[in-house]
VOPAGU-2260 file (C-alpha; in pm, 1 decimal, decimal comma):
REM VOPAGU-2260
SITE   aa  ch    i         X         Y         Z
SITE  MET   A    0    -929,7   -7391,2    2946,9
SITE  VAL   A    1    -625,1   -7491,2    2740,9
SITE  THR   A    2    -653,1   -7418,4    2368,7
SITE  LYS   A    3    -481,5   -7665,4    2138,7
SITE  GLN   A    4    -252,5   -7515,5    1880,4
SITE  ARG   A    5    -378,9   -7585,9    1527,7
SITE  SER   A    6    -140,1   -7684,8    1250,7
SITE  VAL   A    7    -190,7   -7587,5     886,7
SITE  LEU   A    8     -21,8   -7705,6     567,4
SITE  ILE   A    9     -51,2   -7481,8     260,8
SITE  ALA   A   10     -34,5   -7641,3     -85,5
SITE  SER   A   11      50,3   -7372,6    -339,1
SITE  ASN   A   12     323,2   -7290,5    -586,0
SITE  HIS   A   13     244,2   -6918,6    -555,4
SITE  PRO   A   14     447,5   -6744,5    -281,4
SITE  LEU   A   15     196,4   -6458,6    -239,9
SITE  PHE   A   16     -88,0   -6704,9    -177,3
SITE  ALA   A   17     109,0   -6881,9      94,6
SITE  GLN   A   18     236,4   -6556,7     248,5
SITE  GLY   A   19    -113,8   -6409,5     254,0
SITE  LEU   A   20    -254,8   -6713,7     430,6
SITE  GLN   A   21      29,8   -6717,7     680,7
SITE  HIS   A   22     -42,4   -6352,2     760,0
SITE  LEU   A   23    -415,6   -6423,2     791,3
SITE  PHE   A   24    -360,2   -6711,0    1032,5
SITE  ARG   A   25    -116,9   -6506,0    1244,4
SITE  ALA   A   26    -368,2   -6221,0    1263,5
SITE  ARG   A   27    -655,1   -6437,6    1389,8
SITE  SER   A   28    -721,6   -6375,7    1754,5
SITE  GLY   A   29    -815,8   -6643,3    2003,9
SITE  VAL   A   30    -679,2   -6936,4    1805,8
SITE  GLU   A   31    -316,2   -7044,0    1806,1
SITE  VAL   A   32    -232,4   -7143,4    1446,9
SITE  SER   A   33     102,2   -7263,6    1319,6
SITE  VAL   A   34     174,3   -7296,5     947,8
SITE  VAL   A   35     383,9   -7614,2     956,4
SITE  GLY   A   36     476,1   -7612,9     589,4
SITE  VAL   A   37     419,4   -7493,9     235,6
SITE  ALA   A   38     411,4   -7764,5     -32,6
SITE  ARG   A   39     464,6   -7657,1    -392,5
SITE  THR   A   40     367,2   -7985,4    -564,1
SITE  LEU   A   41     128,1   -8273,6    -509,6
SITE  GLU   A   42     414,8   -8503,0    -411,8
SITE  ASP   A   43     550,5   -8248,4    -161,3
SITE  ALA   A   44     202,4   -8209,8     -12,5
SITE  ARG   A   45     152,3   -8586,0      12,9
SITE  ARG   A   46     482,6   -8630,2     198,1
SITE  ALA   A   47     415,5   -8332,2     424,8
SITE  ILE   A   48      67,8   -8458,3     517,9
SITE  GLU   A   49     211,9   -8798,4     606,8
SITE  ARG   A   50     501,9   -8655,1     805,4
SITE  LEU   A   51     341,9   -8350,5     970,2
SITE  LYS   A   52     -20,1   -8467,9    1010,9
SITE  PRO   A   53    -162,5   -8113,6     995,5
SITE  ASP   A   54    -506,4   -8030,6    1135,7
SITE  LEU   A   55    -592,7   -7845,6     815,1
SITE  VAL   A   56    -465,8   -7846,3     456,8
SITE  VAL   A   57    -535,7   -7537,2     244,6
SITE  VAL   A   58    -499,8   -7595,9    -130,0
SITE  ASP   A   59    -461,8   -7317,1    -384,6
SITE  TYR   A   60    -746,9   -7411,6    -618,5
SITE  ASP   A   61    -604,8   -7192,8    -896,3
SITE  ASP   A   62    -254,9   -7346,1    -893,7
SITE  ASP   A   63    -189,1   -7565,7   -1198,1
SITE  GLN   A   64     110,1   -7724,2   -1021,2
SITE  VAL   A   65    -124,7   -7887,7    -767,2
SITE  ASN   A   66    -349,3   -8134,3    -952,4
SITE  ARG   A   67    -680,9   -8095,6    -765,6
SITE  GLU   A   68    -835,3   -8423,8    -878,9
SITE  GLU   A   69    -529,9   -8627,8    -786,9
SITE  PHE   A   70    -495,1   -8436,5    -459,7
SITE  LEU   A   71    -855,8   -8512,3    -363,1
SITE  ASN   A   72    -811,3   -8880,3    -450,4
SITE  GLN   A   73    -512,0   -8890,9    -214,7
SITE  PHE   A   74    -699,6   -8692,8      49,6
SITE  PHE   A   75    -985,3   -8941,2      64,9
SITE  GLN   A   76    -760,7   -9247,1     101,1
SITE  GLY   A   77    -689,7   -9389,9     443,1
SITE  GLU   A   78    -872,2   -9370,1     772,4
SITE  GLU   A   79    -743,3   -9052,4     935,5
SITE  GLN   A   80    -961,0   -8752,8    1014,4
SITE  ARG   A   81    -865,2   -8471,2     781,7
SITE  ARG   A   82    -981,9   -8124,4     695,9
SITE  LEU   A   83    -919,3   -7967,7     358,3
SITE  VAL   A   84   -1004,3   -7627,7     213,4
SITE  LEU   A   85    -982,0   -7558,7    -160,4
SITE  LEU   A   86    -943,5   -7183,3    -189,2
SITE  SER   A   87    -974,4   -6979,6    -509,2
SITE  LEU   A   88    -875,4   -6615,9    -535,6
SITE  GLN   A   89   -1022,0   -6577,7    -885,3
SITE  GLU   A   90   -1347,5   -6388,3    -940,3
SITE  GLY   A   91   -1311,2   -6182,7    -624,7
SITE  GLY   A   92   -1175,2   -6458,5    -402,8
SITE  ASP   A   93   -1499,4   -6499,2    -211,9
SITE  ARG   A   94   -1548,8   -6875,3    -259,9
SITE  GLY   A   95   -1397,2   -7180,2     -97,7
SITE  VAL   A   96   -1476,7   -7550,7     -76,3
SITE  VAL   A   97   -1440,3   -7731,7     256,2
SITE  TYR   A   98   -1396,0   -8107,1     292,3
SITE  ASP   A   99   -1425,1   -8232,7     648,3
SITE  ARG   A  100   -1359,3   -8604,2     663,3
SITE  ARG   A  101   -1430,5   -8744,8    1004,9
SITE  ASN   A  102   -1581,4   -9044,5    1175,3
SITE  ILE   A  103   -1912,1   -8974,7    1347,1
SITE  THR   A  104   -2183,0   -9189,7    1500,3
SITE  LEU   A  105   -2467,6   -9314,9    1285,4
SITE  SER   A  106   -2713,8   -9099,2    1480,7
SITE  ARG   A  107   -2510,8   -8787,9    1390,2
SITE  VAL   A  108   -2514,5   -8896,2    1024,1
SITE  ALA   A  109   -2894,1   -8924,8    1044,7
SITE  THR   A  110   -2917,5   -8579,1    1204,7
SITE  TRP   A  111   -2692,2   -8432,7     936,7
SITE  LEU   A  112   -2902,5   -8592,8     660,2
SITE  ASP   A  113   -3224,1   -8460,8     816,9
SITE  SER   A  114   -3088,5   -8105,8     825,4
SITE  TRP   A  115   -2952,9   -8140,6     472,0
SITE  PHE   A  116   -3291,3   -8254,5     338,0
SITE  GLU   A  117   -3465,9   -7963,7     513,5
SITE  THR   A  118   -3248,9   -7688,5     365,8
SITE  ASP   A  119   -3361,6   -7492,4      62,1
SITE  ASP   A  120   -3025,6   -7530,1    -110,7
SITE  ALA   A  121   -2987,0   -7908,4     -66,4
SITE  GLY   A  122   -2943,0   -7951,3    -440,0
SITE  ALA   A  123   -2660,5   -7697,1    -450,5
SITE  GLY   A  124   -2411,7   -7897,8    -245,3
């Protein structure tokens, strides 16, 4: 079975954040990951997403240079499937937010809603 190489764009103004993620992706076994770019501003990230069409965008949630609200507004525009992770290293660095925008069939939406309603923490998300 041929494994597709995954492309990642990192949006952060902090070099250590980007370097740490690059190291993490290189160290993962079984998945071929290529960091295709590091964007230091919202405008750089917007251009890189358009040009590079990465499979995943990782945003430094703690970086004041990357306006999260504006970034999310841009992320949700258009029709393309996109995956986004907002990652914070504050307070132990054990939390992240994942946005997975994709087109799925109505039956899969219904299945997702059913499972969401059945979970104990439905109000938390």
